[in-house]
N, C-alpha and C positions, 0 to 999 in steps of 0.2 A: 583513587579519587576520580570522580567523573566531572566532566566539564558542565558548566551551567547551561550552555547552549544545547547539550544533549537532552537534558531534562526539559528545557523549553520546547525543543522539537517534539518530544514525546507528548507533552501537554497540548501543544497545538494539534498534533495528530489525533489525540483523543477528542479534542474539541471538534475537529472536522468529522470524526466518526459519529459523535453525538448529533451534529447538524444533519448528517446523512440520514440517520435513523429518525430524526425529528421530521424530516421531509421525505420519508420513504415512499410517499405516494408519487413523487416526481421522478424517482429513480428509474422505474420501468420505462420512462420515456426515452432514456438513453439506449442506443443499440448495444446489445451484449452487456447489459448492466451487471449481470452476475460475475462475468469475467473481470470487469473493472473493479468490482467490490472485492473479489479474491486477491487481485493484484495489490489493491490498497491495503488489505489486511496483511499481506506479506511485508509491505513497507512498515506498517505499524508495529508488527512483531519485531522487525529488525531494529526499529528505534527502541523498543522495549529491551531487547538484548544488548543494545549499546549502553544503556544505563545499568543493566544488570551485571555486565562484565566487570564493573568496578567493585562489585561486592561478592559475587559467587562464580566460581569456575571460569576464570577469565579466558582461558584458551577455548573451551567449549562454547562459551557465549559469543566469542568473537567469530568462531566458525559458523555458528547458527546465524549470526547477524549477516555475514557476507553471503552465506547460502541463500538466505531470504531475500537479500538485495538482488541476487542473480535471478532467482525464481520470479520475484516481483517484476523485474525489468523485462524478462521474457514474456510474462503474461501481459504486461502493459503494451509491449510491441505487438503481440498477437491481437490485443483489443483494438489498437490503432489500425492495424491492417484490416481486420474484419469490419470495423466501423467505416473506414474510408472506402473499402471495396463495396460495401452495401450502399453507401451514398452514391458511388459511381454507377451502380446498377440501376438506381432509381431515376437517373437522369435520362434514360432511354425513352 
């Protein structure tokens, strides 16, 4: 059985994704926006696997969930580094 908060997190994540696509004109204003969107997609898939593990292949779903959290975190760190370094270069 899954926790209700897991489903709520997935629902909120899907809502954010809908908001991003609804306002996709603004997204390219962010530096390295593609990398940020890929990182967010990893987190969204991880939340999906969190809910899925209660129903289908719990070990495999749990592995996929944690692997996606790791990949998403690495990509988010890379996005932060690239974005902050590009801001620092513009101050010269």
